[in-house]
C-alpha positions in Angstrom: -51.4 -0.9 9.4 -51.5 -4.7 9.6 -50.0 -7.5 7.4 -53.3 -7.3 5.5 -51.8 -4.3 3.7 -48.9 -6.4 2.3 -50.1 -8.8 -0.4 -46.9 -10.9 -0.3 -47.2 -11.5 3.4 -50.8 -12.3 3.1 -50.1 -14.8 0.4 -47.4 -16.5 2.5 -49.8 -16.7 5.5 -52.5 -18.2 3.3 -50.0 -20.8 2.0 -49.0 -21.5 5.6 -52.6 -22.0 6.6 -53.2 -24.2 3.5 -50.8 -26.7 5.0 -53.6 -27.9 7.2 -55.6 -29.3 4.2 -52.3 -30.6 2.6 -51.4 -32.7 5.7 -55.0 -33.9 6.3 -55.4 -34.9 2.7 -52.0 -36.8 2.6 -52.9 -38.8 5.8 -56.6 -39.5 4.8 -57.5 -43.1 4.6 -54.2 -44.6 5.8 -54.5 -47.7 8.0 -52.8 -48.1 11.3 -50.4 -50.5 9.6 -49.6 -48.0 6.9 -49.1 -45.2 9.4 -46.6 -47.2 11.4 -44.6 -48.9 8.7 -41.0 -47.9 8.1 -40.0 -48.1 4.4 -36.4 -48.9 5.5 -34.4 -49.3 8.7 -33.5 -45.9 10.2 -36.4 -44.1 8.5 -39.4 -42.6 10.2 -42.9 -44.0 9.8 -45.7 -41.8 8.4 -47.1 -41.5 12.0 -43.7 -40.2 13.2 -43.5 -37.8 10.3 -46.9 -36.4 11.1 -46.1 -36.0 14.8 -42.7 -34.4 13.8 -44.6 -31.9 11.7 -46.8 -31.1 14.7 -43.8 -30.8 17.0 -41.9 -28.5 14.7 -45.1 -26.4 14.1 -45.6 -25.9 17.9 -42.0 -24.9 18.3 -42.2 -22.6 15.2 -45.2 -20.8 16.7 -43.3 -20.2 19.9 -40.2 -18.9 18.0 -42.3 -16.6 15.8 -44.1 -15.2 18.8 -40.8 -14.6 20.6 -39.4 -12.8 17.6 -42.5 -10.6 17.4 -42.4 -9.8 21.2 -38.7 -9.8 22.2 -35.6 -8.1 21.0 -33.3 -10.5 19.2 -34.4 -13.7 21.2 -32.2 -16.8 21.3 -34.1 -19.6 19.5 -32.7 -22.9 20.7 -32.7 -25.8 18.3 -33.9 -29.2 19.2 -32.9 -32.7 18.1 -35.8 -34.0 16.0 -34.4 -37.5 15.9 -34.3 -37.6 19.7 -37.9 -36.5 19.8 -38.8 -39.4 17.6 -36.7 -41.9 19.6 -37.7 -40.8 23.0 -41.3 -39.6 22.5 -43.3 -42.6 21.2 -45.3 -41.1 18.3 -47.0 -44.5 17.5 -49.1 -44.1 20.7 -50.5 -40.7 19.7 -54.0 -40.6 18.2 -53.6 -39.4 14.7 -56.9 -37.4 14.8 -55.7 -35.7 17.9 -52.4 -34.8 16.3 -54.0 -33.5 13.2 -56.6 -31.5 15.2 -53.8 -29.8 17.2 -51.9 -29.1 14.1 -55.0 -27.6 12.6 -55.8 -25.4 15.6 -52.2 -24.2 16.0 -51.9 -23.3 12.3 -55.3 -21.4 12.4 -54.3 -19.6 15.6 -50.9 -18.7 14.2 -52.2 -17.5 10.8 -54.9 -15.4 12.6 -52.3 -13.9 14.9 -49.8 -13.2 12.0 -52.5 -11.3 10.2 -52.7 -8.9 13.1 -49.0 -7.9 12.9 -47.6 -4.9 11.1 -45.4 -5.5 8.0 -42.4 -4.3 10.0 -42.9 -7.1 12.5 -42.0 -9.6 9.8 -38.5 -8.1 9.6 -37.8 -8.6 13.3 -35.0 -11.0 14.0 -34.1 -13.8 16.4 -30.8 -15.8 16.7 -31.3 -19.4 15.9 -28.6 -21.6 17.4 -28.0 -23.4 14.1 -29.2 -21.0 11.4 -27.9 -17.7 12.9 -30.1 -14.6 12.4 -33.6 -15.3 11.1 -36.5 -13.0 10.6 -40.1 -13.7 11.4 -40.7 -13.8 7.6 -37.9 -16.4 7.2 -39.5 -18.6 9.8 -42.9 -18.3 8.2 -41.5 -19.2 4.8 -39.5 -22.2 6.3 -42.5 -23.6 8.1 -44.8 -23.0 5.1 -42.6 -25.3 3.1 -42.1 -27.8 5.8 -45.4 -29.6 5.2 -44.8 -29.8 1.5 -41.3 -31.2 2.1 -42.8 -34.1 4.0 -46.0 -34.5 2.0 -44.5 -37.0 -0.5 -43.4 -39.3 2.3 -46.8 -39.2 4.0 -48.6 -40.0 0.7 -46.1 -42.7 -0.1 
């Protein structure tokens, strides 16, 4: 039995995968200047937000795979602001970032569909959130793109 037998899980995976089109649509047609403008001091530019979404997605895939494979893995948090400050997002090609986001989401969605429904109840220990299930992480990262979409669209 795979997740294909659970309509709720399938719906969440489909919503997660739909984040690809959501992010691409939000970023479509933006100029270099628009991508790198900060609306206020201390805020992230659209380019930084997009690279942040990619960073967090890559980390999420790693966390989800560890939960599926390991018994109660420790999921170490990271400082997203330090990533923005120390890893210059403005020098990353937007198309490359979006393509990697796309490939990672498609890979992860395909992989998630191979799991049994029981796998989504498996847990890990997040250093900030405490116990989280694979299903929790899938839901969190499904909503993550929507959370940032309004900032990307302006």
